[in-house]
ROKOL-63025 format. One line per field, with one value per atom (N, C-alpha, C): residue number from 0; residue in three letters; x, y, z. Coordinates in Angstrom, 3 decimals. Example, Ala and Ser with C-alpha at 12.3 -4.5 7.8 and 13.67 -1.06 7.14 Angstrom:
<nodes>
kolpa: (0, 0, 0, 1, 1, 1)
kevex: (Ala, Ala, Ala, Ser, Ser, Ser)
east: (13.190, 12.300, 13.200, 12.850, 13.670, 12.900)
north: (-5.690, -4.500, -3.300, -2.250, -1.060, 0.030)
up: (7.800, 7.800, 7.800, 7.080, 7.140, 7.870)
</nodes>
This chain:
<nodes>
kolpa: (0, 0, 0, 1, 1, 1, 2, 2, 2, 3, 3, 3, 4, 4, 4, 5, 5, 5, 6, 6, 6, 7, 7, 7, 8, 8, 8, 9, 9, 9, 10, 10, 10, 11, 11, 11, 12, 12, 12, 13, 13, 13, 14, 14, 14, 15, 15, 15, 16, 16, 16, 17, 17, 17, 18, 18, 18, 19, 19, 19, 20, 20, 20, 21, 21, 21, 22, 22, 22, 23, 23, 23, 24, 24, 24, 25, 25, 25, 26, 26, 26, 27, 27, 27, 28, 28, 28, 29, 29, 29, 30, 30, 30, 31, 31, 31, 32, 32, 32, 33, 33, 33, 34, 34, 34, 35, 35, 35, 36, 36, 36, 37, 37, 37, 38, 38, 38, 39, 39, 39, 40, 40, 40, 41, 41, 41, 42, 42, 42, 43, 43, 43, 44, 44, 44, 45, 45, 45, 46, 46, 46, 47, 47, 47, 48, 48, 48, 49, 49, 49, 50, 50, 50, 51, 51, 51, 52, 52, 52, 53, 53, 53, 54, 54, 54, 55, 55, 55, 56, 56, 56, 57, 57, 57, 58, 58, 58, 59, 59, 59, 60, 60, 60, 61, 61, 61, 62, 62, 62, 63, 63, 63, 64, 64, 64, 65, 65, 65, 66, 66, 66, 67, 67, 67, 68, 68, 68, 69, 69, 69, 70, 70, 70, 71, 71, 71, 72, 72, 72, 73, 73, 73, 74, 74, 74, 75, 75, 75, 76, 76, 76, 77, 77, 77, 78, 78, 78, 79, 79, 79, 80, 80, 80, 81, 81, 81, 82, 82, 82, 83, 83, 83, 84, 84, 84, 85, 85, 85, 86, 86, 86, 87, 87, 87, 88, 88, 88, 89, 89, 89, 90, 90, 90, 91, 91, 91, 92, 92, 92, 93, 93, 93, 94, 94, 94, 95, 95, 95, 96, 96, 96, 97, 97, 97, 98, 98, 98, 99, 99, 99, 100, 100, 100, 101, 101, 101, 102, 102, 102, 103, 103, 103, 104, 104, 104, 105, 105, 105, 106, 106, 106, 107, 107, 107, 108, 108, 108, 109, 109, 109, 110, 110, 110, 111, 111, 111, 112, 112, 112, 113, 113, 113, 114, 114, 114, 115, 115, 115, 116, 116, 116, 117, 117, 117, 118, 118, 118, 119, 119, 119, 120, 120, 120, 121, 121, 121, 122, 122, 122, 123, 123, 123, 124, 124, 124, 125, 125, 125, 126, 126, 126, 127, 127, 127, 128, 128, 128, 129, 129, 129, 130, 130, 130, 131, 131, 131, 132, 132, 132, 133, 133, 133, 134, 134, 134, 135, 135, 135, 136, 136, 136, 137, 137, 137, 138, 138, 138, 139, 139, 139, 140, 140, 140, 141, 141, 141, 142, 142, 142, 143, 143, 143, 144, 144, 144, 145, 145, 145, 146, 146, 146, 147, 147, 147, 148, 148, 148, 149, 149, 149, 150, 150, 150, 151, 151, 151, 152, 152, 152, 153, 153, 153, 154, 154, 154, 155, 155, 155, 156, 156, 156, 157, 157, 157, 158, 158, 158, 159, 159, 159, 160, 160, 160, 161, 161, 161, 162, 162, 162, 163, 163, 163, 164, 164, 164, 165, 165, 165, 166, 166, 166, 167, 167, 167, 168, 168, 168, 169, 169, 169, 170, 170, 170, 171, 171, 171, 172, 172, 172, 173, 173, 173, 174, 174, 174, 175, 175, 175, 176, 176, 176, 177, 177, 177, 178, 178, 178, 179, 179, 179, 180, 180, 180, 181, 181, 181, 182, 182, 182, 183, 183, 183, 184, 184, 184, 185, 185, 185, 186, 186, 186, 187, 187, 187, 188, 188, 188, 189, 189, 189, 190, 190, 190, 191, 191, 191, 192, 192, 192, 193, 193, 193, 194, 194, 194, 195, 195, 195, 196, 196, 196, 197, 197, 197, 198, 198, 198, 199, 199, 199, 200, 200, 200, 201, 201, 201, 202, 202, 202, 203, 203, 203)
kevex: (Met, Met, Met, Thr, Thr, Thr, Val, Val, Val, Ala, Ala, Ala, Pro, Pro, Pro, Pro, Pro, Pro, Leu, Leu, Leu, Asp, Asp, Asp, Pro, Pro, Pro, Ser, Ser, Ser, Pro, Pro, Pro, Asp, Asp, Asp, Glu, Glu, Glu, Ala, Ala, Ala, Arg, Arg, Arg, His, His, His, Leu, Leu, Leu, Leu, Leu, Leu, Glu, Glu, Glu, Arg, Arg, Arg, Glu, Glu, Glu, Leu, Leu, Leu, Ile, Ile, Ile, His, His, His, Pro, Pro, Pro, Glu, Glu, Glu, Tyr, Tyr, Tyr, His, His, His, Arg, Arg, Arg, His, His, His, Asn, Asn, Asn, Val, Val, Val, Leu, Leu, Leu, Asp, Asp, Asp, Gln, Gln, Gln, Leu, Leu, Leu, Leu, Leu, Leu, Asp, Asp, Asp, Trp, Trp, Trp, Ile, Ile, Ile, Asp, Asp, Asp, Arg, Arg, Arg, Phe, Phe, Phe, Val, Val, Val, Thr, Thr, Thr, Gly, Gly, Gly, Ala, Ala, Ala, Val, Val, Val, Asp, Asp, Asp, Ala, Ala, Ala, Ala, Ala, Ala, Ser, Ser, Ser, Ser, Ser, Ser, Ala, Ala, Ala, Pro, Pro, Pro, Pro, Pro, Pro, Leu, Leu, Leu, Ser, Ser, Ser, Ala, Ala, Ala, Phe, Phe, Phe, Leu, Leu, Leu, Ala, Ala, Ala, Met, Met, Met, Met, Met, Met, Ala, Ala, Ala, Phe, Phe, Phe, Leu, Leu, Leu, Leu, Leu, Leu, Leu, Leu, Leu, Ala, Ala, Ala, Val, Val, Val, Ala, Ala, Ala, Leu, Leu, Leu, Ala, Ala, Ala, Trp, Trp, Trp, Leu, Leu, Leu, Leu, Leu, Leu, Ser, Ser, Ser, Arg, Arg, Arg, Ala, Ala, Ala, Arg, Arg, Arg, Arg, Arg, Arg, Thr, Thr, Thr, Ala, Ala, Ala, Arg, Arg, Arg, Ala, Ala, Ala, Glu, Glu, Glu, Arg, Arg, Arg, Ala, Ala, Ala, Arg, Arg, Arg, Ala, Ala, Ala, Val, Val, Val, Val, Val, Val, Ser, Ser, Ser, Ala, Ala, Ala, Asp, Asp, Asp, Glu, Glu, Glu, Leu, Leu, Leu, Leu, Leu, Leu, Thr, Thr, Thr, Ala, Ala, Ala, Ala, Ala, Ala, Glu, Glu, Glu, Leu, Leu, Leu, Arg, Arg, Arg, Arg, Arg, Arg, Arg, Arg, Arg, Ala, Ala, Ala, Glu, Glu, Glu, Arg, Arg, Arg, Ala, Ala, Ala, Leu, Leu, Leu, Ala, Ala, Ala, Glu, Glu, Glu, Gly, Gly, Gly, Arg, Arg, Arg, His, His, His, Ala, Ala, Ala, Glu, Glu, Glu, Ala, Ala, Ala, Val, Val, Val, Val, Val, Val, Glu, Glu, Glu, Gly, Gly, Gly, Phe, Phe, Phe, Arg, Arg, Arg, Ala, Ala, Ala, Leu, Leu, Leu, Ala, Ala, Ala, Val, Val, Val, Arg, Arg, Arg, Gln, Gln, Gln, Val, Val, Val, Glu, Glu, Glu, Arg, Arg, Arg, Gly, Gly, Gly, Trp, Trp, Trp, Leu, Leu, Leu, Glu, Glu, Glu, Asp, Asp, Asp, Leu, Leu, Leu, Pro, Pro, Pro, Gly, Gly, Gly, Ala, Ala, Ala, Thr, Thr, Thr, Ala, Ala, Ala, His, His, His, Glu, Glu, Glu, Val, Val, Val, Ala, Ala, Ala, Ala, Ala, Ala, Ala, Ala, Ala, Val, Val, Val, Gly, Gly, Gly, Thr, Thr, Thr, Ala, Ala, Ala, His, His, His, Pro, Pro, Pro, Gly, Gly, Gly, Glu, Glu, Glu, Arg, Arg, Arg, Gly, Gly, Gly, Arg, Arg, Arg, Val, Val, Val, Asp, Asp, Asp, Arg, Arg, Arg, Thr, Thr, Thr, Ala, Ala, Ala, Leu, Leu, Leu, Leu, Leu, Leu, Phe, Phe, Phe, Asp, Asp, Asp, Ala, Ala, Ala, Val, Val, Val, Arg, Arg, Arg, Tyr, Tyr, Tyr, Gly, Gly, Gly, Asp, Asp, Asp, Arg, Arg, Arg, Pro, Pro, Pro, Ala, Ala, Ala, Thr, Thr, Thr, Arg, Arg, Arg, Asp, Asp, Asp, Gln, Gln, Gln, Ala, Ala, Ala, Val, Val, Val, Glu, Glu, Glu, Val, Val, Val, Leu, Leu, Leu, Ala, Ala, Ala, Leu, Leu, Leu, Asp, Asp, Asp, Asp, Asp, Asp, Ala, Ala, Ala, Leu, Leu, Leu, Ser, Ser, Ser, Gly, Gly, Gly, Arg, Arg, Arg, Gln, Gln, Gln, Trp, Trp, Trp, Ser, Ser, Ser, Pro, Pro, Pro, Ser, Ser, Ser)
east: (15.378, 13.929, 13.741, 12.579, 11.660, 11.487, 11.349, 11.635, 10.530, 9.067, 7.849, 8.492, 7.312, 7.554, 7.072, 8.129, 7.161, 5.739, 5.188, 3.722, 3.492, 4.437, 3.962, 5.368, 6.033, 7.011, 6.318, 7.682, 7.358, 7.457, 7.409, 6.769, 8.517, 9.319, 11.298, 10.640, 10.418, 10.719, 10.446, 8.767, 8.203, 9.056, 9.701, 10.003, 11.584, 12.481, 13.362, 13.013, 11.776, 11.995, 11.457, 11.215, 10.489, 11.949, 12.549, 13.916, 14.898, 15.113, 15.777, 15.309, 13.539, 13.293, 13.482, 12.964, 13.271, 14.914, 16.253, 17.594, 18.169, 16.745, 16.902, 17.444, 18.151, 18.383, 17.353, 16.184, 15.618, 14.659, 14.450, 14.116, 13.960, 15.110, 15.669, 15.839, 15.181, 15.097, 14.020, 12.569, 11.973, 10.653, 9.064, 8.342, 8.049, 8.358, 8.227, 7.159, 6.066, 4.789, 4.184, 4.468, 4.365, 4.946, 6.943, 7.772, 6.771, 6.645, 5.925, 4.424, 4.009, 2.083, 2.963, 3.770, 4.225, 4.746, 5.747, 6.347, 5.083, 3.974, 2.998, 2.038, 2.513, 1.170, 2.402, 3.281, 4.051, 4.063, 4.597, 4.284, 2.606, 1.589, 0.896, 0.406, 0.337, 0.319, 1.096, 2.608, 3.169, 3.025, 2.237, 1.800, 0.324, -0.290, -1.479, -1.371, 0.052, -0.072, 0.382, 1.362, 2.119, 0.906, -0.100, -1.201, -2.270, -2.346, -3.584, -3.164, -2.397, -1.226, -1.209, -1.466, -0.587, -2.051, -1.727, -2.402, -3.546, -4.650, -5.635, -4.806, -3.885, -3.615, -2.297, -1.527, -0.602, -1.054, -1.866, -2.453, -2.911, -3.623, -4.413, -3.142, -1.972, -0.922, -0.089, -0.388, 0.403, -0.055, -1.573, -2.736, -2.625, -1.964, -2.053, -1.108, 0.442, 1.340, 1.118, 0.683, 0.483, 0.076, -1.184, -1.810, -1.218, -0.766, 0.380, 1.117, 2.068, 2.993, 1.992, 0.420, 0.017, -0.268, -0.647, -1.068, 0.813, 1.609, 3.312, 3.564, 2.722, 3.205, 2.058, 0.863, -0.104, 0.515, 1.042, 1.703, 2.587, 3.803, 4.745, 4.567, 3.719, 3.311, 2.499, 1.612, 0.847, 1.759, 2.898, 3.457, 4.373, 5.143, 5.819, 4.960, 3.742, 2.790, 2.633, 2.072, 1.970, 3.571, 5.068, 6.201, 5.938, 5.204, 5.410, 4.406, 3.586, 2.724, 2.949, 3.616, 3.417, 5.640, 6.286, 7.396, 6.645, 5.796, 4.973, 4.424, 3.909, 2.993, 4.161, 5.517, 6.312, 7.248, 6.858, 7.539, 7.063, 8.880, 8.905, 7.713, 7.644, 7.017, 5.962, 4.685, 4.189, 4.371, 4.356, 4.390, 2.990, 2.209, 0.707, 1.130, 1.870, 2.115, 3.018, 2.835, 3.542, 3.603, 4.094, 4.297, 5.703, 6.133, 7.593, 8.224, 9.442, 10.075, 9.661, 9.255, 9.163, 7.933, 7.135, 5.772, 5.500, 6.537, 6.312, 7.291, 8.072, 8.536, 7.682, 7.637, 6.192, 5.305, 4.383, 3.799, 4.393, 5.694, 6.422, 6.874, 6.976, 7.184, 6.245, 4.924, 3.286, 3.361, 3.240, 3.157, 4.107, 5.239, 5.937, 5.914, 5.220, 4.553, 3.512, 2.795, 1.608, 1.586, 2.855, 3.064, 2.731, 2.477, 2.733, 3.965, 4.394, 6.211, 6.363, 5.227, 5.397, 5.259, 4.219, 3.859, 5.407, 5.666, 6.886, 7.849, 8.109, 9.452, 9.198, 8.020, 7.725, 7.671, 6.961, 7.289, 8.420, 9.521, 10.624, 11.180, 10.754, 12.178, 11.792, 10.462, 10.253, 10.704, 10.799, 11.214, 12.456, 13.210, 14.636, 14.549, 14.597, 13.833, 13.829, 12.722, 12.068, 13.373, 13.773, 14.438, 16.085, 16.812, 17.482, 17.571, 16.410, 15.828, 15.798, 15.128, 15.224, 16.574, 17.430, 18.981, 19.951, 19.215, 20.164, 21.293, 21.262, 21.747, 21.223, 20.227, 19.510, 18.861, 18.343, 17.527, 16.089, 14.846, 13.873, 13.673, 13.208, 12.728, 11.628, 10.768, 9.178, 8.980, 8.212, 7.971, 9.370, 10.827, 11.632, 11.298, 12.049, 11.460, 12.953, 12.599, 13.090, 15.001, 14.776, 16.503, 17.184, 16.146, 16.251, 17.068, 16.225, 16.464, 18.132, 17.846, 19.007, 20.485, 20.222, 21.393, 21.712, 20.881, 21.396, 21.735, 21.017, 21.335, 22.761, 23.271, 24.398, 25.370, 25.303, 26.242, 26.686, 25.217, 25.878, 26.416, 26.214, 26.786, 27.203, 28.741, 29.060, 29.278, 30.037, 30.253, 28.704, 27.720, 26.349, 25.205, 25.878, 25.828, 24.997, 25.694, 25.693, 24.260, 23.998, 23.048, 21.418, 21.874, 20.990, 20.217, 21.447, 20.690, 19.547, 20.503, 19.073, 17.870, 17.841, 16.610, 15.696, 16.287, 15.491, 15.127, 16.006, 14.898, 13.844, 14.137, 13.725, 12.138, 12.454, 11.393, 9.938, 10.851, 10.034, 9.775, 10.372, 10.088, 8.563, 8.489, 7.226, 5.896, 6.210, 5.700, 5.077, 5.531, 5.386, 4.711, 5.615, 5.620, 5.120, 4.562, 3.218, 3.847, 5.703, 6.134, 6.480, 5.817, 5.389, 7.173, 7.250, 8.683, 8.320, 9.861, 9.779, 9.644, 10.195, 10.203, 11.691, 12.622, 14.178, 14.168, 13.057, 13.540, 12.911, 12.400, 11.806, 12.471, 13.575, 14.007, 15.162, 15.683, 16.709, 16.582, 15.296, 14.988, 15.357, 14.489, 14.750, 15.648, 16.765, 17.903, 18.994, 18.665, 19.171, 18.873, 17.735, 17.533, 18.739, 18.465, 18.925, 20.388, 21.191, 22.415, 22.653, 22.104, 22.395, 21.751, 21.526, 21.104, 21.534, 22.647, 23.377, 22.685, 21.819, 20.673, 20.284, 20.254, 20.139, 18.789, 18.565, 17.402, 16.929, 16.088, 16.247, 14.803, 14.472, 13.096, 12.429, 11.287, 10.426, 10.033)
north: (32.992, 33.912, 33.215, 32.990, 32.328, 33.094, 32.983, 34.562, 34.112, 34.780, 34.464, 34.382, 33.675, 33.292, 34.501, 34.581, 35.763, 35.789, 37.256, 36.560, 36.514, 37.327, 36.709, 36.090, 35.195, 34.482, 34.383, 34.200, 33.999, 32.546, 32.393, 30.370, 30.369, 30.441, 29.965, 30.133, 31.396, 31.187, 30.440, 30.074, 29.125, 27.150, 26.864, 26.149, 26.185, 26.740, 27.278, 26.440, 27.114, 27.295, 25.318, 25.007, 23.296, 22.882, 23.007, 22.241, 22.316, 23.632, 23.943, 23.121, 22.755, 22.442, 20.660, 20.254, 19.053, 18.389, 18.846, 18.628, 18.497, 18.490, 18.266, 16.946, 16.539, 15.089, 14.449, 14.538, 14.314, 13.839, 14.461, 13.498, 12.068, 11.960, 10.727, 9.437, 9.971, 9.216, 9.085, 9.980, 9.622, 9.463, 9.261, 9.008, 9.929, 10.851, 11.644, 12.459, 11.625, 12.170, 12.929, 12.121, 12.773, 14.391, 14.323, 15.455, 16.164, 16.441, 17.568, 17.689, 16.967, 17.525, 18.059, 18.376, 19.108, 20.272, 20.224, 21.642, 22.062, 21.563, 22.303, 23.117, 22.539, 23.016, 24.398, 24.389, 24.858, 26.451, 26.106, 27.250, 27.859, 26.955, 27.860, 28.475, 28.275, 28.549, 30.595, 29.815, 31.202, 32.150, 31.689, 32.590, 33.018, 32.641, 33.237, 34.085, 34.118, 35.121, 36.048, 35.866, 37.229, 37.777, 37.339, 37.706, 38.188, 38.529, 38.753, 40.669, 40.734, 42.238, 42.736, 41.855, 42.428, 43.500, 43.752, 44.485, 43.288, 43.654, 42.611, 41.824, 42.604, 42.248, 41.274, 41.163, 41.197, 39.284, 39.714, 38.322, 37.425, 38.482, 37.495, 36.456, 37.458, 36.756, 35.571, 35.974, 34.751, 33.634, 33.704, 32.264, 31.527, 32.280, 31.962, 30.992, 31.468, 31.009, 29.949, 29.711, 28.865, 27.518, 27.590, 27.302, 26.231, 27.034, 26.486, 25.736, 25.824, 25.104, 23.928, 23.682, 22.716, 21.790, 22.134, 21.637, 20.863, 21.597, 20.699, 19.570, 19.890, 18.781, 17.956, 18.153, 16.877, 16.066, 17.051, 16.137, 15.081, 15.329, 15.289, 13.683, 14.147, 12.437, 12.157, 11.710, 11.010, 10.487, 10.856, 10.376, 9.584, 9.478, 9.040, 7.547, 7.780, 6.705, 5.902, 6.437, 5.625, 4.304, 4.856, 4.591, 3.348, 3.436, 2.663, 1.718, 1.620, 0.805, -0.152, 0.171, -0.380, -1.564, -1.068, -1.367, -2.963, -2.269, -4.259, -4.498, -4.507, -4.838, -5.419, -5.595, -5.954, -6.962, -7.167, -7.799, -9.386, -10.100, -11.470, -12.238, -12.108, -12.828, -11.593, -11.525, -10.726, -10.559, -9.353, -9.611, -10.203, -10.718, -11.713, -12.906, -12.663, -14.445, -15.374, -16.427, -17.086, -18.484, -18.756, -19.996, -20.459, -22.237, -21.855, -22.353, -22.172, -22.899, -23.931, -25.002, -26.517, -26.431, -25.790, -25.472, -24.671, -23.903, -23.034, -23.487, -24.728, -25.537, -27.047, -27.136, -27.863, -27.487, -26.263, -25.650, -25.925, -25.334, -25.124, -26.647, -27.586, -28.393, -29.392, -29.033, -29.508, -28.491, -27.253, -26.674, -26.970, -27.439, -27.641, -29.275, -30.233, -31.329, -31.374, -30.742, -30.038, -29.453, -28.795, -27.931, -26.706, -25.804, -24.431, -23.733, -23.763, -23.349, -21.866, -20.904, -19.856, -19.678, -20.526, -20.454, -21.522, -22.390, -22.700, -22.012, -20.984, -20.092, -18.929, -18.480, -17.479, -18.405, -19.651, -20.340, -20.924, -20.802, -21.470, -20.249, -19.789, -18.481, -18.024, -17.891, -17.304, -18.567, -20.128, -20.562, -20.505, -20.354, -19.742, -18.835, -18.060, -16.494, -17.035, -17.465, -18.320, -18.820, -19.987, -20.958, -20.063, -19.477, -18.398, -17.899, -17.156, -16.686, -18.003, -18.635, -19.851, -20.398, -20.832, -20.799, -19.946, -18.933, -18.184, -17.574, -17.281, -16.585, -15.248, -14.806, -13.539, -13.352, -11.819, -11.396, -11.505, -11.322, -11.595, -9.973, -10.521, -9.431, -9.224, -9.190, -9.140, -8.609, -8.304, -7.397, -7.173, -7.667, -7.475, -7.451, -6.792, -7.278, -7.891, -8.522, -9.709, -9.007, -7.791, -7.397, -7.022, -6.686, -7.038, -8.071, -9.035, -10.704, -10.877, -10.716, -10.991, -10.420, -9.101, -8.534, -9.020, -9.650, -10.184, -11.560, -12.542, -13.848, -13.806, -12.752, -12.516, -12.133, -11.854, -11.125, -12.691, -13.438, -14.654, -16.152, -15.630, -16.482, -15.928, -15.788, -14.895, -15.643, -16.717, -17.902, -18.011, -18.204, -18.040, -16.996, -15.223, -14.129, -14.112, -14.715, -14.233, -15.298, -16.615, -17.012, -16.488, -16.239, -15.469, -14.648, -13.247, -12.091, -12.652, -13.399, -13.671, -14.713, -15.569, -15.383, -14.411, -13.405, -12.221, -12.074, -11.681, -10.976, -11.771, -13.009, -14.082, -13.815, -13.632, -13.489, -12.662, -11.136, -10.119, -10.053, -10.329, -10.451, -11.708, -12.853, -13.871, -13.457, -12.434, -12.793, -11.036, -10.129, -8.996, -8.284, -8.714, -8.426, -9.708, -10.510, -11.355, -12.239, -12.041, -13.477, -14.985, -15.041, -17.027, -17.846, -18.996, -19.260, -21.299, -21.316, -22.617, -23.397, -24.856, -25.397, -25.558, -25.732, -25.098, -24.129, -23.073, -22.118, -22.242, -23.114, -23.575, -25.047, -25.400, -26.386, -25.660, -24.439, -24.150, -23.401, -22.710, -21.891, -23.044, -24.020, -25.049, -25.873, -26.052, -26.375, -25.236, -23.963, -22.977, -23.022, -23.008, -23.306, -24.405, -25.804, -26.696, -26.400, -25.502, -25.572, -24.753, -23.401, -22.607, -23.327, -24.385, -24.939, -26.538, -26.938, -27.950, -29.273, -28.734, -30.377, -30.751, -31.954, -32.545, -32.858, -32.617, -32.539, -33.331, -34.242, -34.056, -34.353, -33.463, -33.205, -34.207, -35.009, -35.802, -35.495)
up: (13.396, 12.960, 11.524, 11.523, 10.112, 9.014, 8.101, 6.930, 5.959, 6.270, 6.035, 4.245, 3.685, 2.006, 0.940, 0.150, -0.407, -0.642, -0.882, -1.634, -2.665, -3.583, -4.741, -5.610, -5.005, -5.923, -7.442, -8.574, -10.114, -10.261, -10.977, -11.643, -11.034, -11.561, -10.833, -9.699, -9.078, -7.625, -7.351, -7.110, -6.626, -7.010, -8.349, -8.597, -7.473, -7.322, -6.572, -5.509, -4.639, -3.376, -3.178, -4.455, -3.950, -4.142, -5.060, -5.383, -3.770, -3.440, -2.256, -0.931, -1.244, -0.064, 0.249, -0.970, -1.598, -1.518, -1.467, -1.290, 0.263, 1.436, 2.588, 3.069, 3.487, 3.757, 4.150, 5.080, 5.953, 4.843, 3.865, 2.284, 1.868, 2.646, 1.980, 3.356, 4.447, 5.545, 5.835, 5.707, 5.833, 4.788, 4.938, 3.995, 3.022, 2.013, 1.527, 0.836, 0.954, 0.846, 1.806, 3.107, 4.121, 4.995, 4.201, 4.325, 3.341, 2.091, 1.005, 1.956, 2.879, 2.837, 4.117, 4.917, 6.031, 5.827, 4.343, 4.471, 3.484, 2.347, 2.072, 3.053, 4.271, 5.542, 6.092, 6.204, 6.421, 5.124, 4.307, 3.471, 3.084, 3.667, 3.293, 4.885, 5.848, 7.008, 7.254, 6.786, 6.686, 4.986, 4.237, 3.204, 3.619, 4.629, 4.968, 5.722, 6.596, 8.373, 7.454, 6.505, 5.884, 4.849, 3.807, 3.465, 4.428, 5.408, 6.256, 6.357, 6.492, 6.534, 4.885, 3.902, 2.848, 1.764, 0.799, -0.146, -0.493, -1.469, -2.125, -2.958, -3.689, -5.624, -4.343, -4.114, -3.176, -2.856, -2.044, -1.581, -2.109, -3.541, -4.692, -5.300, -5.745, -6.559, -5.699, -4.391, -3.703, -3.850, -3.290, -3.417, -4.977, -5.995, -7.109, -7.152, -6.738, -6.831, -5.613, -5.044, -4.354, -5.319, -5.745, -6.478, -7.671, -8.165, -9.141, -9.136, -7.450, -7.148, -6.172, -5.983, -5.590, -6.874, -8.145, -9.302, -9.379, -9.661, -9.673, -8.785, -8.196, -6.496, -6.551, -7.436, -7.315, -8.655, -9.865, -10.712, -9.987, -10.202, -9.069, -8.389, -7.632, -6.669, -7.633, -8.517, -9.383, -10.154, -10.661, -11.292, -11.006, -9.390, -8.623, -7.968, -7.671, -7.575, -8.769, -9.817, -11.335, -11.311, -10.949, -10.974, -9.893, -9.181, -8.185, -7.896, -8.534, -9.196, -10.001, -11.037, -12.297, -11.533, -10.960, -10.007, -9.487, -8.673, -7.760, -8.579, -9.622, -10.443, -11.408, -11.743, -12.246, -11.229, -9.983, -9.159, -9.802, -9.150, -9.421, -8.657, -7.444, -6.424, -5.855, -5.500, -4.771, -3.468, -2.735, -1.323, -0.686, -1.322, -0.642, -0.839, -2.010, -2.123, -0.973, -0.378, 0.226, 0.092, -1.402, -2.012, -1.561, -1.312, -1.036, -2.623, -2.434, -3.979, -4.528, -3.240, -3.870, -4.879, -3.816, -4.658, -6.298, -5.998, -7.384, -8.795, -7.979, -9.087, -9.479, -8.477, -9.174, -9.796, -10.115, -10.929, -12.244, -11.980, -13.453, -14.110, -12.928, -14.043, -15.019, -14.599, -14.686, -15.678, -15.676, -16.889, -18.337, -17.891, -18.669, -19.501, -18.712, -18.730, -19.886, -19.468, -19.875, -21.617, -21.741, -23.012, -22.823, -21.401, -21.451, -20.939, -21.884, -21.540, -20.959, -21.364, -20.615, -19.237, -19.128, -17.410, -16.899, -17.170, -17.302, -16.771, -17.606, -17.181, -16.367, -16.402, -15.403, -13.654, -13.762, -12.251, -12.245, -12.970, -12.704, -12.182, -12.537, -12.328, -11.123, -11.009, -9.476, -8.296, -8.799, -7.741, -7.888, -8.513, -8.559, -7.629, -7.301, -6.348, -5.251, -5.243, -3.764, -3.311, -4.212, -3.118, -2.979, -3.320, -2.942, -2.041, -2.246, -0.235, 0.678, 0.084, 1.511, 1.585, 0.907, 0.854, 1.649, 1.724, 3.031, 1.800, 0.380, -0.134, -0.577, -0.353, -0.406, 0.445, 0.755, 1.453, 0.687, 1.443, 1.488, 0.626, -1.414, -1.770, -1.822, -0.939, -1.672, -2.540, -3.771, -4.557, -5.349, -4.869, -6.388, -7.490, -8.686, -10.008, -10.688, -11.629, -11.821, -12.209, -12.382, -12.656, -10.936, -10.746, -9.178, -8.434, -8.630, -8.438, -8.993, -10.722, -11.119, -10.778, -10.096, -9.845, -7.727, -7.405, -6.121, -6.296, -7.298, -7.655, -7.944, -9.235, -10.138, -9.384, -7.893, -7.034, -6.374, -5.676, -4.896, -5.862, -6.989, -7.792, -9.554, -8.570, -9.834, -10.974, -10.778, -11.769, -13.403, -12.516, -13.288, -13.726, -13.238, -13.575, -15.626, -16.178, -17.639, -17.632, -17.549, -17.342, -16.473, -15.184, -14.349, -15.417, -15.716, -16.068, -17.905, -18.070, -19.782, -19.275, -18.401, -18.019, -17.332, -16.691, -15.958, -17.004, -17.993, -19.297, -20.126, -19.843, -20.343, -19.998, -18.124, -17.800, -17.713, -18.342, -18.346, -19.916, -20.529, -21.726, -22.130, -21.449, -21.313, -20.321, -19.635, -18.221, -18.562, -19.039, -19.291, -20.828, -21.864, -23.025, -24.004, -23.400, -24.009, -25.184, -24.524, -25.698, -25.481, -26.637, -26.420, -26.052, -24.935, -24.391, -25.554, -25.457, -26.283, -25.057, -25.281, -24.043, -24.104, -24.811, -24.438, -23.439, -23.682, -22.664, -21.220, -21.696, -20.213, -19.268, -19.821, -19.225, -19.541, -19.855, -19.324, -18.109, -17.759, -16.512, -15.247, -15.636, -14.050, -14.020, -15.430, -15.049, -14.354, -14.831, -14.064, -12.230, -11.999, -10.364, -9.818, -10.930, -10.033, -10.122, -10.495, -10.636, -9.153, -9.564, -8.462, -7.370, -6.997, -5.819, -5.415, -6.575, -6.599, -6.983, -7.342, -7.883, -9.216, -9.031, -10.634, -10.841, -11.925, -12.743, -14.155, -14.473, -15.940, -16.388, -17.195, -17.917, -18.797, -18.258, -18.792, -20.355)
</nodes>
């Protein structure tokens, strides 16, 4: 038997109801937004059914509690979406980009030769990430951040973990922090790509 939700929960009780609902394991297996919308639908249906036979004041308080809960949920979902968008925006290689490691590497070398060192760093790190996927060292990680790429590459190549971590930090600083890059830094990124793939390359 399903127990109808209280008609006039306090803010603490409403928050407790939400927290208790969100700990259910199915929220970790399915789309959270769909689960929340389903729970809200069930909550509203139960509240309306209960309010239909309740005094007007109790029904009013129940609807006010629901509105407060809806506002809180909207804020949480908005924040989660902003965080997800920010993470996607900081991806090393966008899921929409279908460039090979060789193409990205040529971009990096051309940028280096033309003195565009920041671009050489960015394209060089992208080439490094894609090359590791192409060689089977990494799973395909579309939308992965530099930190996630570094963690995966460092696991695959533990002897180069320090260089990989430093290069990932440099990528973020240059790409998203508008930090200038030097020629030596760009050369080091390309050298790391070569070291991880067993190639040798000398900058011109």
